[in-house]
mmCIF file of the C-alpha atoms, coordinates in Angstrom:
data_MODEL
# 
_entry.id   MODEL 
# 
loop_
_atom_site.group_PDB 
_atom_site.id 
_atom_site.type_symbol 
_atom_site.label_atom_id 
_atom_site.label_alt_id 
_atom_site.label_comp_id 
_atom_site.label_asym_id 
_atom_site.label_entity_id 
_atom_site.label_seq_id 
_atom_site.pdbx_PDB_ins_code 
_atom_site.Cartn_x 
_atom_site.Cartn_y 
_atom_site.Cartn_z 
_atom_site.occupancy 
_atom_site.B_iso_or_equiv 
_atom_site.pdbx_formal_charge 
_atom_site.auth_seq_id 
_atom_site.auth_comp_id 
_atom_site.auth_asym_id 
_atom_site.auth_atom_id 
_atom_site.pdbx_PDB_model_num 
ATOM 1   C CA . MET A 1 1   ? -170.771 -160.688 229.341 1.00 0.00 ? 1   MET A CA 1 
ATOM 2   C CA . ASP A 1 2   ? -170.156 -163.705 227.104 1.00 0.00 ? 2   ASP A CA 1 
ATOM 3   C CA . GLU A 1 3   ? -166.744 -164.627 225.708 1.00 0.00 ? 3   GLU A CA 1 
ATOM 4   C CA . GLN A 1 4   ? -167.249 -163.212 222.204 1.00 0.00 ? 4   GLN A CA 1 
ATOM 5   C CA . SER A 1 5   ? -168.549 -159.880 223.478 1.00 0.00 ? 5   SER A CA 1 
ATOM 6   C CA . SER A 1 6   ? -165.664 -159.657 225.939 1.00 0.00 ? 6   SER A CA 1 
ATOM 7   C CA . LEU A 1 7   ? -163.115 -160.193 223.177 1.00 0.00 ? 7   LEU A CA 1 
ATOM 8   C CA . LEU A 1 8   ? -164.852 -157.634 220.941 1.00 0.00 ? 8   LEU A CA 1 
ATOM 9   C CA . VAL A 1 9   ? -164.774 -155.037 223.734 1.00 0.00 ? 9   VAL A CA 1 
ATOM 10  C CA . LEU A 1 10  ? -161.105 -155.913 224.359 1.00 0.00 ? 10  LEU A CA 1 
ATOM 11  C CA . PHE A 1 11  ? -160.212 -155.492 220.679 1.00 0.00 ? 11  PHE A CA 1 
ATOM 12  C CA . THR A 1 12  ? -162.059 -152.176 220.431 1.00 0.00 ? 12  THR A CA 1 
ATOM 13  C CA . GLY A 1 13  ? -160.601 -150.826 223.665 1.00 0.00 ? 13  GLY A CA 1 
ATOM 14  C CA . SER A 1 14  ? -157.097 -151.911 222.672 1.00 0.00 ? 14  SER A CA 1 
ATOM 15  C CA . PHE A 1 15  ? -157.423 -150.329 219.240 1.00 0.00 ? 15  PHE A CA 1 
ATOM 16  C CA . PHE A 1 16  ? -158.596 -146.959 220.527 1.00 0.00 ? 16  PHE A CA 1 
ATOM 17  C CA . ALA A 1 17  ? -156.063 -146.933 223.381 1.00 0.00 ? 17  ALA A CA 1 
ATOM 18  C CA . ALA A 1 18  ? -153.284 -147.042 220.760 1.00 0.00 ? 18  ALA A CA 1 
ATOM 19  C CA . THR A 1 19  ? -154.600 -144.065 218.818 1.00 0.00 ? 19  THR A CA 1 
ATOM 20  C CA . LEU A 1 20  ? -154.388 -140.441 219.841 1.00 0.00 ? 20  LEU A CA 1 
ATOM 21  C CA . LEU A 1 21  ? -157.522 -141.019 221.939 1.00 0.00 ? 21  LEU A CA 1 
ATOM 22  C CA . PRO A 1 22  ? -156.961 -141.804 225.619 1.00 0.00 ? 22  PRO A CA 1 
ATOM 23  C CA . GLY A 1 23  ? -157.771 -145.227 226.977 1.00 0.00 ? 23  GLY A CA 1 
ATOM 24  C CA . GLY A 1 24  ? -156.617 -147.956 229.311 1.00 0.00 ? 24  GLY A CA 1 
ATOM 25  C CA . SER A 1 25  ? -156.680 -151.282 227.502 1.00 0.00 ? 25  SER A CA 1 
ATOM 26  C CA . GLU A 1 26  ? -154.748 -153.023 230.287 1.00 0.00 ? 26  GLU A CA 1 
ATOM 27  C CA . VAL A 1 27  ? -157.745 -152.668 232.614 1.00 0.00 ? 27  VAL A CA 1 
ATOM 28  C CA . VAL A 1 28  ? -160.033 -154.156 229.959 1.00 0.00 ? 28  VAL A CA 1 
ATOM 29  C CA . LEU A 1 29  ? -157.610 -157.048 229.393 1.00 0.00 ? 29  LEU A CA 1 
ATOM 30  C CA . LEU A 1 30  ? -157.415 -157.823 233.103 1.00 0.00 ? 30  LEU A CA 1 
ATOM 31  C CA . GLY A 1 31  ? -161.214 -157.661 233.362 1.00 0.00 ? 31  GLY A CA 1 
ATOM 32  C CA . VAL A 1 32  ? -161.635 -160.115 230.490 1.00 0.00 ? 32  VAL A CA 1 
ATOM 33  C CA . LEU A 1 33  ? -159.033 -162.456 231.985 1.00 0.00 ? 33  LEU A CA 1 
ATOM 34  C CA . ARG A 1 34  ? -160.686 -162.287 235.407 1.00 0.00 ? 34  ARG A CA 1 
ATOM 35  C CA . ALA A 1 35  ? -164.112 -163.105 233.902 1.00 0.00 ? 35  ALA A CA 1 
ATOM 36  C CA . HIS A 1 36  ? -162.816 -165.682 231.392 1.00 0.00 ? 36  HIS A CA 1 
ATOM 37  C CA . PRO A 1 37  ? -159.456 -167.142 232.502 1.00 0.00 ? 37  PRO A CA 1 
ATOM 38  C CA . GLN A 1 38  ? -159.726 -169.819 229.808 1.00 0.00 ? 38  GLN A CA 1 
ATOM 39  C CA . LEU A 1 39  ? -159.251 -167.044 227.229 1.00 0.00 ? 39  LEU A CA 1 
ATOM 40  C CA . TYR A 1 40  ? -155.727 -166.194 228.426 1.00 0.00 ? 40  TYR A CA 1 
ATOM 41  C CA . TRP A 1 41  ? -153.871 -166.637 225.116 1.00 0.00 ? 41  TRP A CA 1 
ATOM 42  C CA . PRO A 1 42  ? -156.717 -165.571 222.811 1.00 0.00 ? 42  PRO A CA 1 
ATOM 43  C CA . ALA A 1 43  ? -157.199 -162.412 224.915 1.00 0.00 ? 43  ALA A CA 1 
ATOM 44  C CA . LEU A 1 44  ? -153.475 -161.591 224.734 1.00 0.00 ? 44  LEU A CA 1 
ATOM 45  C CA . GLY A 1 45  ? -153.591 -162.073 220.970 1.00 0.00 ? 45  GLY A CA 1 
ATOM 46  C CA . ILE A 1 46  ? -156.747 -159.971 220.501 1.00 0.00 ? 46  ILE A CA 1 
ATOM 47  C CA . ALA A 1 47  ? -155.436 -157.158 222.713 1.00 0.00 ? 47  ALA A CA 1 
ATOM 48  C CA . SER A 1 48  ? -152.089 -157.171 220.897 1.00 0.00 ? 48  SER A CA 1 
ATOM 49  C CA . LEU A 1 49  ? -153.765 -157.190 217.478 1.00 0.00 ? 49  LEU A CA 1 
ATOM 50  C CA . GLY A 1 50  ? -156.126 -154.334 218.339 1.00 0.00 ? 50  GLY A CA 1 
ATOM 51  C CA . ASN A 1 51  ? -153.380 -152.246 219.923 1.00 0.00 ? 51  ASN A CA 1 
ATOM 52  C CA . THR A 1 52  ? -151.005 -152.883 217.017 1.00 0.00 ? 52  THR A CA 1 
ATOM 53  C CA . LEU A 1 53  ? -153.625 -151.910 214.431 1.00 0.00 ? 53  LEU A CA 1 
ATOM 54  C CA . GLY A 1 54  ? -154.359 -148.755 216.435 1.00 0.00 ? 54  GLY A CA 1 
ATOM 55  C CA . GLY A 1 55  ? -150.653 -147.929 216.448 1.00 0.00 ? 55  GLY A CA 1 
ATOM 56  C CA . MET A 1 56  ? -150.460 -148.549 212.716 1.00 0.00 ? 56  MET A CA 1 
ATOM 57  C CA . SER A 1 57  ? -153.323 -146.096 212.216 1.00 0.00 ? 57  SER A CA 1 
ATOM 58  C CA . SER A 1 58  ? -151.122 -143.473 213.903 1.00 0.00 ? 58  SER A CA 1 
ATOM 59  C CA . TYR A 1 59  ? -148.279 -144.522 211.588 1.00 0.00 ? 59  TYR A CA 1 
ATOM 60  C CA . VAL A 1 60  ? -150.564 -143.955 208.572 1.00 0.00 ? 60  VAL A CA 1 
ATOM 61  C CA . ILE A 1 61  ? -151.540 -140.518 209.915 1.00 0.00 ? 61  ILE A CA 1 
ATOM 62  C CA . GLY A 1 62  ? -147.823 -139.694 210.060 1.00 0.00 ? 62  GLY A CA 1 
ATOM 63  C CA . ARG A 1 63  ? -147.430 -140.712 206.424 1.00 0.00 ? 63  ARG A CA 1 
ATOM 64  C CA . PHE A 1 64  ? -150.005 -138.080 205.437 1.00 0.00 ? 64  PHE A CA 1 
ATOM 65  C CA . LEU A 1 65  ? -148.537 -135.195 207.478 1.00 0.00 ? 65  LEU A CA 1 
ATOM 66  C CA . PRO A 1 66  ? -146.824 -132.470 205.475 1.00 0.00 ? 66  PRO A CA 1 
ATOM 67  C CA . ASN A 1 67  ? -143.114 -133.102 205.173 1.00 0.00 ? 67  ASN A CA 1 
ATOM 68  C CA . GLN A 1 68  ? -141.988 -129.692 206.428 1.00 0.00 ? 68  GLN A CA 1 
ATOM 69  C CA . LYS A 1 69  ? -139.660 -128.827 209.310 1.00 0.00 ? 69  LYS A CA 1 
ATOM 70  C CA . ALA A 1 70  ? -141.746 -125.745 210.168 1.00 0.00 ? 70  ALA A CA 1 
ATOM 71  C CA . PHE A 1 71  ? -144.665 -128.047 210.905 1.00 0.00 ? 71  PHE A CA 1 
ATOM 72  C CA . LEU A 1 72  ? -142.674 -129.745 213.670 1.00 0.00 ? 72  LEU A CA 1 
ATOM 73  C CA . LYS A 1 73  ? -141.345 -126.691 215.484 1.00 0.00 ? 73  LYS A CA 1 
ATOM 74  C CA . LYS A 1 74  ? -144.696 -126.288 217.188 1.00 0.00 ? 74  LYS A CA 1 
ATOM 75  C CA . SER A 1 75  ? -143.957 -129.185 219.551 1.00 0.00 ? 75  SER A CA 1 
ATOM 76  C CA . SER A 1 76  ? -140.596 -129.976 221.084 1.00 0.00 ? 76  SER A CA 1 
ATOM 77  C CA . GLY A 1 77  ? -141.909 -133.455 221.979 1.00 0.00 ? 77  GLY A CA 1 
ATOM 78  C CA . SER A 1 78  ? -142.465 -134.126 218.294 1.00 0.00 ? 78  SER A CA 1 
ATOM 79  C CA . MET A 1 79  ? -138.912 -133.062 217.483 1.00 0.00 ? 79  MET A CA 1 
ATOM 80  C CA . ARG A 1 80  ? -137.502 -135.348 220.199 1.00 0.00 ? 80  ARG A CA 1 
ATOM 81  C CA . ALA A 1 81  ? -139.537 -138.279 218.906 1.00 0.00 ? 81  ALA A CA 1 
ATOM 82  C CA . LEU A 1 82  ? -138.429 -137.618 215.337 1.00 0.00 ? 82  LEU A CA 1 
ATOM 83  C CA . LYS A 1 83  ? -134.775 -137.509 216.340 1.00 0.00 ? 83  LYS A CA 1 
ATOM 84  C CA . TRP A 1 84  ? -135.171 -140.708 218.327 1.00 0.00 ? 84  TRP A CA 1 
ATOM 85  C CA . VAL A 1 85  ? -136.931 -142.607 215.535 1.00 0.00 ? 85  VAL A CA 1 
ATOM 86  C CA . SER A 1 86  ? -134.540 -141.200 212.950 1.00 0.00 ? 86  SER A CA 1 
ATOM 87  C CA . PHE A 1 87  ? -131.507 -142.311 214.973 1.00 0.00 ? 87  PHE A CA 1 
ATOM 88  C CA . HIS A 1 88  ? -132.736 -145.728 216.175 1.00 0.00 ? 88  HIS A CA 1 
ATOM 89  C CA . GLY A 1 89  ? -135.045 -146.662 213.290 1.00 0.00 ? 89  GLY A CA 1 
ATOM 90  C CA . SER A 1 90  ? -137.864 -149.179 213.557 1.00 0.00 ? 90  SER A CA 1 
ATOM 91  C CA . PRO A 1 91  ? -136.598 -150.966 216.735 1.00 0.00 ? 91  PRO A CA 1 
ATOM 92  C CA . VAL A 1 92  ? -137.650 -147.891 218.737 1.00 0.00 ? 92  VAL A CA 1 
ATOM 93  C CA . LEU A 1 93  ? -141.234 -148.989 218.039 1.00 0.00 ? 93  LEU A CA 1 
ATOM 94  C CA . LEU A 1 94  ? -140.741 -151.658 220.705 1.00 0.00 ? 94  LEU A CA 1 
ATOM 95  C CA . LEU A 1 95  ? -141.674 -148.718 222.965 1.00 0.00 ? 95  LEU A CA 1 
ATOM 96  C CA . SER A 1 96  ? -144.851 -147.863 221.064 1.00 0.00 ? 96  SER A CA 1 
ATOM 97  C CA . TRP A 1 97  ? -146.845 -149.140 224.052 1.00 0.00 ? 97  TRP A CA 1 
ATOM 98  C CA . ALA A 1 98  ? -145.415 -146.517 226.413 1.00 0.00 ? 98  ALA A CA 1 
ATOM 99  C CA . PRO A 1 99  ? -147.789 -143.850 227.702 1.00 0.00 ? 99  PRO A CA 1 
ATOM 100 C CA . LEU A 1 100 ? -147.336 -140.344 226.257 1.00 0.00 ? 100 LEU A CA 1 
ATOM 101 C CA . ILE A 1 101 ? -144.482 -141.198 223.866 1.00 0.00 ? 101 ILE A CA 1 
ATOM 102 C CA . GLY A 1 102 ? -145.860 -144.304 222.142 1.00 0.00 ? 102 GLY A CA 1 
ATOM 103 C CA . ASP A 1 103 ? -148.360 -142.485 219.937 1.00 0.00 ? 103 ASP A CA 1 
ATOM 104 C CA . VAL A 1 104 ? -145.812 -139.841 218.984 1.00 0.00 ? 104 VAL A CA 1 
ATOM 105 C CA . LEU A 1 105 ? -143.257 -142.516 218.059 1.00 0.00 ? 105 LEU A CA 1 
ATOM 106 C CA . CYS A 1 106 ? -145.805 -144.183 215.750 1.00 0.00 ? 106 CYS A CA 1 
ATOM 107 C CA . VAL A 1 107 ? -146.656 -140.908 214.027 1.00 0.00 ? 107 VAL A CA 1 
ATOM 108 C CA . ALA A 1 108 ? -142.950 -140.016 213.742 1.00 0.00 ? 108 ALA A CA 1 
ATOM 109 C CA . ALA A 1 109 ? -142.184 -143.393 212.129 1.00 0.00 ? 109 ALA A CA 1 
ATOM 110 C CA . GLY A 1 110 ? -144.859 -142.715 209.520 1.00 0.00 ? 110 GLY A CA 1 
ATOM 111 C CA . TRP A 1 111 ? -143.659 -139.175 208.915 1.00 0.00 ? 111 TRP A CA 1 
ATOM 112 C CA . LEU A 1 112 ? -140.104 -140.438 208.424 1.00 0.00 ? 112 LEU A CA 1 
ATOM 113 C CA . ARG A 1 113 ? -141.372 -143.120 206.031 1.00 0.00 ? 113 ARG A CA 1 
ATOM 114 C CA . ILE A 1 114 ? -139.821 -145.950 208.067 1.00 0.00 ? 114 ILE A CA 1 
ATOM 115 C CA . ASN A 1 115 ? -140.524 -149.309 206.378 1.00 0.00 ? 115 ASN A CA 1 
ATOM 116 C CA . TRP A 1 116 ? -144.041 -150.352 207.421 1.00 0.00 ? 116 TRP A CA 1 
ATOM 117 C CA . PHE A 1 117 ? -143.178 -154.056 207.749 1.00 0.00 ? 117 PHE A CA 1 
ATOM 118 C CA . TRP A 1 118 ? -140.442 -153.447 210.318 1.00 0.00 ? 118 TRP A CA 1 
ATOM 119 C CA . VAL A 1 119 ? -142.587 -150.900 212.138 1.00 0.00 ? 119 VAL A CA 1 
ATOM 120 C CA . LEU A 1 120 ? -145.397 -153.456 212.330 1.00 0.00 ? 120 LEU A CA 1 
ATOM 121 C CA . LEU A 1 121 ? -143.059 -156.203 213.526 1.00 0.00 ? 121 LEU A CA 1 
ATOM 122 C CA . PHE A 1 122 ? -141.413 -154.170 216.306 1.00 0.00 ? 122 PHE A CA 1 
ATOM 123 C CA . MET A 1 123 ? -144.672 -152.514 217.321 1.00 0.00 ? 123 MET A CA 1 
ATOM 124 C CA . ALA A 1 124 ? -146.502 -155.856 217.620 1.00 0.00 ? 124 ALA A CA 1 
ATOM 125 C CA . THR A 1 125 ? -143.628 -157.382 219.577 1.00 0.00 ? 125 THR A CA 1 
ATOM 126 C CA . GLY A 1 126 ? -143.510 -154.516 222.077 1.00 0.00 ? 126 GLY A CA 1 
ATOM 127 C CA . LYS A 1 127 ? -147.255 -154.393 222.542 1.00 0.00 ? 127 LYS A CA 1 
ATOM 128 C CA . PHE A 1 128 ? -147.564 -158.167 223.014 1.00 0.00 ? 128 PHE A CA 1 
ATOM 129 C CA . ALA A 1 129 ? -144.687 -158.179 225.509 1.00 0.00 ? 129 ALA A CA 1 
ATOM 130 C CA . ARG A 1 130 ? -146.363 -155.442 227.551 1.00 0.00 ? 130 ARG A CA 1 
ATOM 131 C CA . TYR A 1 131 ? -149.699 -157.322 227.725 1.00 0.00 ? 131 TYR A CA 1 
ATOM 132 C CA . TRP A 1 132 ? -147.948 -160.596 228.529 1.00 0.00 ? 132 TRP A CA 1 
ATOM 133 C CA . VAL A 1 133 ? -145.935 -159.067 231.397 1.00 0.00 ? 133 VAL A CA 1 
ATOM 134 C CA . ILE A 1 134 ? -148.985 -157.311 232.866 1.00 0.00 ? 134 ILE A CA 1 
ATOM 135 C CA . SER A 1 135 ? -151.156 -160.415 232.707 1.00 0.00 ? 135 SER A CA 1 
ATOM 136 C CA . ALA A 1 136 ? -148.385 -162.699 233.995 1.00 0.00 ? 136 ALA A CA 1 
ATOM 137 C CA . ILE A 1 137 ? -147.846 -160.437 237.000 1.00 0.00 ? 137 ILE A CA 1 
ATOM 138 C CA . ALA A 1 138 ? -151.580 -160.072 237.677 1.00 0.00 ? 138 ALA A CA 1 
ATOM 139 C CA . PHE A 1 139 ? -152.386 -163.769 237.342 1.00 0.00 ? 139 PHE A CA 1 
ATOM 140 C CA . ASN A 1 140 ? -149.038 -165.405 238.265 1.00 0.00 ? 140 ASN A CA 1 
ATOM 141 C CA . GLN A 1 141 ? -148.840 -167.213 234.940 1.00 0.00 ? 141 GLN A CA 1 
# 
């Protein structure tokens, strides 16, 4: 696969992995880096951008959810995430990359109407840091 196609697949995989759909963007990133090591920094940037935009789509979904406590009682995980985001604010989005809780934190931030700029900033920072650590470990950078 050529460089452009690899980066497009990486962006798409990273975007969908950050939504409520399952996916493993780390594997795609490592595959792109193995095939095209010269794309180290561009690949980290593309993966981070795609994953951040996917997380922001979950944030937007949260903004459109009904603002009713009864809606949340269906899932105790949702209540925990809401309490966490409500207490810690946007810095908790540094963990938006984490499996299982990351998507819920993004939706909770939207539902709580946390400032989108700070959500974006912390989310992007956490997601980039995760990709950087994984790639640095895998390729001894």
